[in-house]
C-alpha positions as CSV (number, residue, x, y, z in Angstrom):
1,X,0.0,0.0,0.0
2,X,2.8,2.4,0.9
3,X,4.6,1.7,-2.3
4,X,1.5,2.4,-4.3
5,X,0.9,5.7,-2.5
6,X,4.6,6.7,-3.2
7,X,4.2,5.9,-6.9
8,X,1.0,7.9,-7.1
9,X,2.6,10.9,-5.3
10,X,5.6,10.7,-7.7
11,X,3.3,10.6,-10.7
12,X,1.4,13.6,-9.4
13,X,4.6,15.6,-9.0
14,X,5.9,14.6,-12.4
15,X,2.5,15.5,-14.0
16,X,2.5,18.9,-12.2
17,X,6.0,19.6,-13.4
18,X,5.1,18.8,-17.0
19,X,2.1,21.1,-16.8
20,X,4.4,24.0,-15.9
21,X,6.8,23.2,-18.8
22,X,7.1,25.6,-21.7
23,X,3.7,25.7,-23.4
24,X,3.6,26.8,-27.1
25,X,-0.1,27.6,-26.7
26,X,-1.8,29.5,-23.9
27,X,-5.4,29.0,-22.8
28,X,-7.3,31.9,-21.1
29,X,-6.2,30.8,-17.6
30,X,-2.5,30.7,-18.6
31,X,-2.8,34.0,-20.5
32,X,-4.2,35.6,-17.4
33,X,-1.4,34.0,-15.3
34,X,1.3,35.3,-17.6
35,X,-0.1,38.8,-17.5
36,X,-0.2,38.7,-13.7
37,X,3.4,37.4,-13.5
38,X,4.5,40.3,-15.7
39,X,2.5,42.9,-13.6
40,X,4.0,41.6,-10.3
41,X,7.5,41.5,-11.8
42,X,8.0,45.3,-11.7
43,X,9.3,44.9,-8.1
44,X,11.5,41.9,-8.9
45,X,15.1,42.2,-10.0
46,X,15.2,38.6,-11.2
47,X,12.4,38.8,-13.7
48,X,13.4,36.8,-16.8
49,X,15.9,34.5,-15.1
50,X,13.5,31.6,-15.8
51,X,14.0,32.1,-19.5
52,X,17.8,32.9,-19.5
53,X,20.4,30.3,-20.1
54,X,24.1,30.9,-19.7
55,X,27.0,28.8,-21.0
56,X,30.5,28.4,-19.6
57,X,31.9,31.2,-21.9
58,X,29.7,33.8,-20.2
59,X,27.4,34.0,-23.1
60,X,23.6,33.8,-22.7
61,X,20.4,33.1,-24.6
62,X,17.0,34.4,-23.8
63,X,14.2,32.0,-24.7
64,X,10.9,33.6,-25.8
65,X,8.1,31.2,-25.0
66,X,4.5,32.5,-25.5
67,X,4.2,32.8,-21.7
68,X,7.4,34.9,-21.5
69,X,6.2,37.2,-24.3
70,X,2.9,37.8,-22.5
71,X,4.5,38.2,-19.1
72,X,6.9,40.7,-20.7
73,X,4.0,42.7,-22.2
74,X,2.2,42.6,-18.8
75,X,5.4,44.0,-17.2
76,X,5.7,46.8,-19.8
77,X,2.1,47.7,-19.3
78,X,2.5,47.8,-15.5
79,X,5.5,50.2,-15.9
80,X,3.2,52.4,-17.9
81,X,0.6,52.1,-15.1
82,X,-1.9,50.3,-17.4
83,X,-2.9,46.7,-17.7
84,X,-2.6,44.3,-20.6
85,X,-6.0,43.5,-22.1
86,X,-6.7,39.8,-22.7
87,X,-7.2,40.5,-26.5
88,X,-3.7,42.1,-26.6
89,X,-2.2,39.0,-24.9
90,X,-4.0,36.8,-27.4
91,X,-2.7,39.0,-30.3
92,X,0.9,38.6,-29.0
93,X,0.5,34.8,-28.8
94,X,-1.0,34.6,-32.3
95,X,1.8,36.7,-33.8
96,X,4.4,34.2,-32.6
97,X,2.4,31.0,-32.4
98,X,4.5,29.0,-34.9
99,X,8.0,29.7,-33.7
100,X,10.4,29.7,-30.7
101,X,12.6,32.8,-30.7
102,X,16.0,32.8,-29.1
103,X,17.9,36.1,-28.4
104,X,21.6,35.2,-28.1
105,X,24.5,37.3,-26.7
106,X,27.8,36.0,-28.1
107,X,31.4,37.1,-27.4
108,X,34.1,37.7,-30.0
109,X,37.4,39.4,-30.6
110,X,36.6,41.3,-33.8
111,X,33.7,43.7,-34.6
112,X,32.5,41.5,-37.5
113,X,32.8,38.1,-35.8
114,X,29.1,37.2,-35.8
115,X,28.0,38.5,-39.2
116,X,28.0,35.0,-40.9
117,X,26.9,32.9,-37.9
118,X,24.1,30.4,-38.3
119,X,22.2,28.3,-35.7
120,X,20.6,25.0,-35.3
121,X,18.7,23.3,-32.6
122,X,19.4,19.7,-31.7
123,X,16.5,17.8,-30.2
124,X,17.0,14.1,-29.7
125,X,18.2,12.7,-33.0
126,X,16.9,15.6,-34.9
127,X,18.7,18.8,-36.0
128,X,16.7,21.8,-37.1
129,X,18.1,24.9,-38.9
130,X,16.9,28.3,-37.8
131,X,14.0,29.5,-40.0
132,X,15.1,33.1,-39.3
133,X,18.5,34.5,-38.3
134,X,19.5,38.1,-37.6
135,X,23.1,38.6,-36.6
136,X,24.5,41.7,-35.0
137,X,26.4,43.9,-37.5
138,X,27.7,46.4,-34.9
139,X,28.4,44.6,-31.7
140,X,29.1,46.4,-28.4
141,X,32.7,46.7,-27.3
142,X,33.3,45.9,-23.7
143,X,35.9,47.4,-21.4
144,X,37.9,44.2,-21.8
145,X,38.2,44.9,-25.6
146,X,35.9,42.0,-26.5
147,X,32.8,42.4,-28.5
148,X,29.2,41.3,-27.6
149,X,26.9,40.5,-30.5
150,X,23.2,40.2,-30.0
151,X,21.7,37.7,-32.5
152,X,18.2,36.5,-33.0
153,X,17.3,33.0,-34.1
154,X,13.9,31.6,-34.7
155,X,12.8,28.0,-35.0
156,X,9.6,26.3,-35.9
157,X,7.9,24.9,-32.8
158,X,6.2,22.0,-34.7
159,X,9.5,20.0,-34.3
160,X,9.9,20.8,-30.5
161,X,8.6,19.1,-27.4
162,X,7.6,21.7,-24.8
163,X,8.9,19.6,-21.9
164,X,12.1,18.5,-23.5
165,X,15.7,19.6,-23.7
166,X,17.2,21.1,-26.8
167,X,20.8,22.2,-27.6
168,X,21.3,25.5,-29.5
169,X,24.5,25.3,-31.6
170,X,25.9,28.5,-33.2
171,X,28.3,28.0,-36.1
172,X,30.6,30.3,-38.0
173,X,30.8,30.7,-41.8
174,X,33.0,27.6,-42.1
175,X,30.3,25.6,-40.2
176,X,32.5,25.2,-37.2
177,X,30.6,25.2,-33.8
178,X,31.5,28.3,-31.9
179,X,29.0,28.2,-29.1
180,X,26.3,26.0,-27.6
181,X,23.6,26.2,-24.9
182,X,21.6,23.4,-23.4
183,X,18.0,24.7,-23.0
184,X,15.6,22.8,-20.7
185,X,12.1,23.8,-21.9
186,X,10.6,21.9,-19.0
187,X,12.1,24.5,-16.6
188,X,10.3,27.3,-18.3
189,X,6.7,28.5,-18.6
């Protein structure tokens, strides 16, 4: 009996965790929750940490799930002392409902280092090229003399599992891997 209860409790925890995983669609309840998270976040310094992934080289990627987009819009509305209307949240989700967008900050030693970069996501045995890529042409120069390029890569969501792990791999013009990030979509809403 105790073992059966333990298995049932574990199944409940795992199910609850998978429900909180990145969702590529938002129902009315989740849309309202995302808006509320964004509105409450104006007093939180760590807003966005859930969707930020760093690698060992000090680079980072910001993952834009539908929940994150709506929470960000709710946050921006709260800063303007207004509130995000449900139809505006629905519009945001609809505009981006077929893709997962990744904003990547990469480090390099020359101002043109990222111009020819490309990206792919590896999910299981499958590798998916970015459907859209926008590489920084004028990266920021840091005090250390290195450059930081902000690049945007967009991938079709039809090939992704919302509660899975994916690896973002950025390559140079010679198709050599220059950076990678392991992204756990199950840890994001």
